[in-house]
DRENVEXLO-29331 format. One line per field, with one value per residue: x, y, z of N, C-alpha, C in turn; residue in one letter; residue number from 1. Coordinates in steps of 0.05 Angstrom, whole numbers, plus 5000, padded with zeros to 4 digits. Layout:
npx X  ...
npy Y  ...
npz Z  ...
capx X  ...
capy Y  ...
capz Z  ...
cpx X  ...
cpy Y  ...
cpz Z  ...
rest A  ...
nr NUM  ...
//
This chain:
npx 0349  0384  0391  0432  0424  0460  0460  0479  0514  0567  0616  0675  0670  0688  0728  0695  0644  0651  0661  0610  0581  0608  0600  0544  0537  0565  0540  0487  0485  0482  0472  0490  0514  0490  0516  0490  0499  0477  0434  0401  0402  0357  0374  0422  0465  0470  0506  0551  0569  0612  0622  0576  0596  0648  0639  0612  0652  0691  0664  0660  0714  0724  0691  0712  0748  0713  0674  0621  0599  0569  0557  0505  0472  0422  0398  0431  0419  0368  0319  0291  0283  0326  0297  0295  0251  0229  0270  0272  0222  0227  0267  0242  0202  0231  0261  0230  0240  0279  0299  0302  0349  0358  0411  0435  0465  0470  0463  0430  0384  0365  0334  0298  0242  0232  0246  0227  0168  0179  0153  0141  0190  0204  0166  0184  0234  0278  0309  0375  0416  0475  0517  0542  0582  0560  0517  0489  0479  0434  0406  0395  0362  0319  0301  0285  0241  0206  0198  0173  0124  0101  0097  0093  0153  0214  0269  0337  0395  0462  0514  0575  0640  0645  0651  0687  0694  0679  0650  0651  0692  0735  0734  0746  0799  0824  0818  0854  0899  0915  0920  0884  0908  0892  0838  0809  0805  0865  0861  0820  0841  0883  0854  0829  0873  0893  0853  0849  0811  0770  0800  0814
npy 1069  1130  1148  1173  1191  1193  1207  1201  1207  1197  1201  1214  1190  1237  1279  1320  1298  1263  1299  1323  1280  1270  1319  1320  1273  1284  1331  1320  1275  1224  1154  1122  1132  1123  1112  1120  1101  1125  1090  1084  1143  1198  1248  1249  1231  1166  1139  1169  1161  1132  1061  1024  0986  1004  1054  1038  1008  1047  1079  1042  1037  1089  1093  1057  1073  1093  1070  1080  1089  1064  1029  1025  0983  0993  1027  1015  0962  0963  0963  1007  1079  1122  1154  1197  1198  1147  1115  1131  1114  1058  1048  1063  1025  0978  0986  1002  1014  1052  1122  1169  1214  1258  1277  1334  1381  1453  1474  1437  1442  1490  1480  1443  1437  1424  1373  1303  1289  1318  1328  1278  1258  1293  1278  1230  1237  1276  1334  1349  1402  1420  1474  1503  1524  1585  1598  1633  1630  1659  1659  1605  1598  1630  1601  1554  1571  1585  1534  1509  1534  1510  1454  1407  1404  1386  1418  1427  1466  1447  1461  1476  1479  1507  1470  1466  1431  1393  1338  1342  1379  1351  1304  1328  1345  1295  1273  1304  1281  1294  1289  1312  1340  1320  1312  1265  1204  1167  1113  1112  1143  1109  1066  1089  1100  1048  1022  1053  1095  1150  1168  1203
npz 1459  1441  1376  1326  1259  1201  1136  1066  1003  1010  0980  0968  1037  1086  1131  1145  1146  1189  1228  1233  1253  1302  1330  1336  1365  1413  1432  1440  1471  1446  1438  1396  1329  1265  1203  1138  1077  1013  0969  0915  0894  0891  0876  0849  0795  0784  0752  0754  0804  0854  0860  0900  0936  0946  0969  1015  1041  1050  1087  1129  1143  1160  1204  1240  1284  1322  1371  1378  1330  1271  1209  1163  1116  1096  1056  1013  1002  0984  0932  0921  0909  0945  0987  1042  1078  1071  1089  1143  1160  1154  1191  1239  1241  1245  1291  1339  1391  1395  1397  1347  1316  1265  1227  1195  1148  1151  1100  1075  1106  1088  1042  1059  1059  1007  1001  0992  1023  1074  1123  1142  1156  1197  1234  1252  1273  1313  1288  1277  1265  1233  1233  1173  1116  1088  1120  1172  1243  1257  1208  1203  1247  1233  1188  1212  1241  1199  1176  1219  1217  1175  1183  1238  1275  1306  1309  1319  1330  1326  1369  1345  1312  1246  1184  1123  1083  1023  0988  0933  0920  0940  0908  0859  0869  0876  0826  0799  0815  0865  0936  0984  1043  1108  1094  1096  1137  1147  1133  1097  1056  1040  1021  0977  0944  0937  0909  0865  0859  0836  0793  0735
capx 0373  0383  0407  0436  0425  0474  0459  0493  0527  0593  0631  0680  0666  0712  0729  0672  0622  0658  0657  0582  0573  0619  0587  0517  0540  0573  0523  0460  0488  0471  0484  0503  0509  0490  0521  0473  0505  0454  0433  0392  0397  0340  0385  0448  0468  0483  0528  0574  0576  0629  0607  0565  0613  0670  0630  0607  0678  0704  0649  0668  0741  0722  0677  0726  0759  0692  0657  0593  0591  0566  0548  0481  0468  0393  0392  0446  0407  0341  0316  0276  0298  0335  0285  0299  0227  0226  0291  0264  0199  0237  0282  0222  0188  0250  0272  0211  0250  0298  0291  0320  0357  0368  0433  0438  0480  0453  0457  0407  0360  0356  0314  0286  0214  0231  0252  0204  0154  0195  0138  0142  0217  0203  0149  0197  0260  0288  0328  0398  0428  0503  0523  0563  0583  0555  0492  0493  0460  0409  0393  0385  0339  0296  0291  0271  0215  0190  0190  0153  0098  0091  0090  0105  0180  0233  0295  0356  0422  0483  0536  0601  0654  0638  0671  0685  0699  0657  0659  0655  0719  0754  0735  0761  0827  0833  0819  0878  0922  0922  0907  0882  0917  0871  0811  0796  0822  0887  0852  0804  0860  0897  0834  0825  0897  0895  0833  0851  0786  0770  0821  0801
capy 1085  1153  1141  1193  1181  1211  1195  1215  1189  1190  1195  1195  1199  1253  1288  1337  1280  1253  1323  1325  1257  1274  1342  1312  1252  1296  1353  1310  1251  1202  1128  1113  1146  1104  1123  1105  1109  1125  1070  1096  1171  1213  1274  1247  1213  1142  1130  1184  1155  1109  1037  1023  0970  1020  1075  1025  1000  1071  1086  1023  1044  1115  1089  1038  1084  1103  1047  1088  1094  1040  1034  1009  0977  0994  1038  1001  0936  0967  0969  1032  1104  1127  1177  1197  1191  1118  1104  1135  1097  1031  1047  1065  1000  0957  0992  1020  1020  1073  1149  1177  1241  1259  1297  1346  1406  1477  1478  1420  1453  1513  1472  1419  1435  1414  1344  1286  1284  1326  1327  1251  1256  1308  1264  1206  1243  1303  1341  1363  1417  1427  1499  1500  1542  1613  1601  1642  1618  1674  1650  1579  1601  1640  1579  1535  1583  1582  1506  1502  1544  1493  1428  1403  1393  1392  1423  1439  1473  1435  1480  1465  1495  1501  1457  1477  1410  1382  1315  1351  1390  1329  1288  1343  1344  1268  1269  1317  1266  1306  1277  1334  1334  1321  1312  1241  1187  1154  1087  1118  1152  1085  1050  1103  1095  1019  1014  1072  1109  1178  1174  1211
capz 1456  1424  1353  1306  1232  1182  1109  1045  0983  1021  0956  0989  1064  1093  1158  1149  1154  1216  1246  1238  1270  1329  1343  1344  1386  1438  1440  1447  1487  1431  1444  1372  1304  1243  1176  1119  1049  0995  0948  0890  0902  0873  0869  0836  0773  0795  0735  0762  0832  0859  0865  0927  0954  0954  0988  1040  1054  1060  1111  1150  1152  1174  1229  1257  1309  1340  1379  1378  1302  1255  1181  1155  1087  1092  1030  0992  0996  0975  0904  0919  0911  0973  0999  1071  1093  1070  1107  1171  1166  1158  1217  1260  1242  1253  1317  1353  1418  1394  1390  1325  1311  1238  1226  1169  1147  1148  1072  1069  1119  1072  1023  1070  1052  0980  1002  0990  1048  1097  1148  1153  1168  1222  1252  1262  1284  1320  1268  1287  1243  1236  1217  1153  1094  1094  1135  1199  1263  1255  1184  1209  1266  1217  1171  1230  1247  1175  1174  1240  1209  1153  1194  1265  1273  1328  1296  1337  1319  1341  1373  1337  1292  1219  1168  1096  1064  1008  0973  0905  0918  0946  0884  0838  0875  0872  0797  0790  0826  0891  0960  1003  1070  1129  1083  1106  1152  1132  1122  1073  1035  1031  1005  0951  0928  0931  0889  0842  0856  0828  0773  0710
cpx 0367  0402  0408  0438  0438  0475  0474  0504  0554  0612  0653  0671  0692  0709  0706  0648  0627  0654  0628  0572  0583  0606  0559  0519  0546  0552  0496  0461  0476  0486  0500  0497  0511  0495  0505  0480  0481  0457  0427  0383  0379  0352  0411  0448  0484  0507  0554  0583  0595  0613  0600  0584  0637  0662  0624  0633  0692  0690  0657  0695  0740  0710  0692  0737  0738  0673  0628  0582  0590  0556  0526  0480  0438  0386  0406  0432  0378  0340  0302  0295  0303  0323  0288  0274  0222  0246  0282  0240  0208  0251  0263  0207  0206  0259  0254  0220  0269  0285  0312  0324  0369  0387  0435  0454  0461  0445  0433  0382  0348  0335  0299  0257  0211  0237  0225  0193  0170  0180  0138  0169  0216  0185  0164  0224  0263  0309  0350  0413  0456  0509  0546  0561  0577  0530  0498  0473  0433  0393  0380  0360  0314  0284  0276  0243  0196  0180  0169  0126  0085  0082  0104  0134  0197  0260  0313  0383  0443  0506  0563  0614  0644  0660  0666  0690  0675  0667  0665  0684  0741  0757  0751  0791  0839  0836  0844  0903  0931  0907  0906  0889  0895  0843  0796  0815  0843  0879  0836  0821  0875  0879  0831  0849  0899  0877  0830  0824  0790  0792  0807  0812
cpy 1110  1149  1164  1180  1201  1197  1212  1196  1180  1182  1215  1206  1215  1264  1307  1321  1270  1275  1326  1304  1262  1297  1334  1292  1265  1316  1342  1283  1227  1176  1118  1133  1125  1119  1106  1115  1106  1103  1083  1125  1185  1239  1273  1227  1188  1133  1145  1178  1131  1085  1035  1008  0986  1042  1063  1018  1025  1081  1068  1030  1070  1112  1072  1049  1092  1080  1054  1093  1068  1048  1015  1006  0981  1005  1024  0975  0939  0973  0996  1056  1110  1153  1175  1189  1161  1105  1107  1118  1068  1028  1047  1039  0978  0961  1011  1028  1043  1101  1159  1207  1242  1283  1308  1372  1429  1482  1461  1431  1476  1506  1447  1416  1424  1384  1329  1281  1293  1324  1299  1246  1269  1294  1241  1212  1272  1310  1358  1376  1426  1453  1493  1521  1571  1618  1609  1628  1633  1665  1623  1580  1611  1618  1559  1546  1580  1554  1498  1513  1526  1465  1424  1391  1403  1394  1438  1444  1461  1455  1467  1483  1487  1485  1465  1456  1402  1359  1323  1361  1369  1311  1302  1343  1316  1262  1283  1303  1277  1291  1297  1326  1338  1320  1288  1224  1173  1128  1091  1127  1128  1068  1063  1098  1066  1011  1034  1086  1138  1186  1180  1194
cpz 1438  1401  1333  1279  1214  1155  1089  1025  0993  0999  0951  1016  1071  1122  1165  1158  1183  1236  1253  1258  1299  1344  1352  1367  1413  1449  1451  1461  1472  1440  1420  1349  1282  1217  1156  1091  1031  0975  0921  0896  0882  0863  0854  0814  0783  0778  0742  0790  0834  0867  0895  0946  0963  0974  1015  1055  1065  1086  1134  1161  1168  1202  1249  1284  1330  1347  1379  1350  1287  1227  1174  1125  1079  1064  1007  0983  0987  0946  0899  0918  0940  0984  1029  1087  1093  1089  1136  1179  1171  1184  1240  1263  1253  1282  1333  1381  1419  1389  1370  1323  1283  1236  1198  1171  1144  1119  1064  1082  1102  1052  1032  1062  1023  0979  0998  1018  1073  1124  1160  1166  1196  1243  1266  1275  1292  1299  1280  1264  1250  1220  1198  1132  1103  1110  1164  1218  1261  1231  1189  1227  1251  1200  1188  1236  1223  1171  1194  1234  1189  1164  1221  1261  1297  1315  1314  1324  1337  1344  1366  1316  1264  1204  1139  1075  1048  0992  0944  0902  0922  0921  0862  0843  0869  0842  0785  0801  0853  0913  0982  1031  1090  1118  1093  1122  1135  1119  1097  1050  1023  1013  0977  0933  0919  0909  0866  0837  0849  0809  0747  0687
rest M  N  I  G  I  L  G  G  S  F  D  P  I  H  N  G  H  L  H  M  A  K  C  A  Y  E  S  Y  A  L  D  Q  V  W  L  I  P  A  G  H  S  P  N  K  D  E  H  G  M  T  D  A  K  D  R  F  Q  M  C  K  L  A  A  Q  P  Y  P  W  M  T  V  S  R  L  E  L  D  S  A  E  R  S  Y  T  Y  R  T  M  E  K  L  S  E  Q  F  P  M  H  R  F  F  F  I  M  G  G  D  S  L  D  Y  F  E  Q  W  K  Q  P  E  R  I  A  K  L  A  T  I  L  V  I  P  R  D  L  F  T  I  A  A  L  E  K  K  I  C  L  L  Q  E  Q  F  P  C  D  I  R  I  V  P  C  E  R  F  L  M  S  S  T  K  I  R  Q  A  L  M  R  G  E  Y  P  E  H  A  F  P  E  E  V  S  A  Y  I  R  R  H  H  L  Y  Q  S
nr 1  2  3  4  5  6  7  8  9  10  11  12  13  14  15  16  17  18  19  20  21  22  23  24  25  26  27  28  29  30  31  32  33  34  35  36  37  38  39  40  41  42  43  44  45  46  47  48  49  50  51  52  53  54  55  56  57  58  59  60  61  62  63  64  65  66  67  68  69  70  71  72  73  74  75  76  77  78  79  80  81  82  83  84  85  86  87  88  89  90  91  92  93  94  95  96  97  98  99  100  101  102  103  104  105  106  107  108  109  110  111  112  113  114  115  116  117  118  119  120  121  122  123  124  125  126  127  128  129  130  131  132  133  134  135  136  137  138  139  140  141  142  143  144  145  146  147  148  149  150  151  152  153  154  155  156  157  158  159  160  161  162  163  164  165  166  167  168  169  170  171  172  173  174  175  176  177  178  179  180  181  182  183  184  185  186  187  188  189  190  191  192  193  194  195  196  197  198  199  200
//
């Protein structure tokens, strides 16, 4: 099967993440998209992150309406740092019958060469880039060319509308006692309220 991989802290998961998953799923005829919440993130202060069980449950709730979307505990159950290349290597070992597509935003592509072992990620997956923020298609294409000069990689831009949501802005709004309209699925919003998450 063709499997899309979408990772992140998902703190909280929001409609921007779901938009990325749906665009990749539809544009590249993926069979499934697996959401993989980060465990021990190398780029974020874990003490400032919402508990893993809550982030996992919010992902489960967000994925429920989509029969092609599932949530993996691969990184949450690992004691190692959640480097993407490790995750992709584990997935390739466990599921050699699948073809993987790694989904990322254009803002992440901008510094992809600074990730840990990016060439190993590119070796194991086709990379699907979702345009977002201020990165133009021309800028993304230029970046792809630069990366292809550094190491072999199959990077493709996913044709879809841009989204402007960010987990940081959503958390800031929640801490002010606001619940941004249309920011996340109703079930996720209810979970946040029920468990009093993101309250300062």
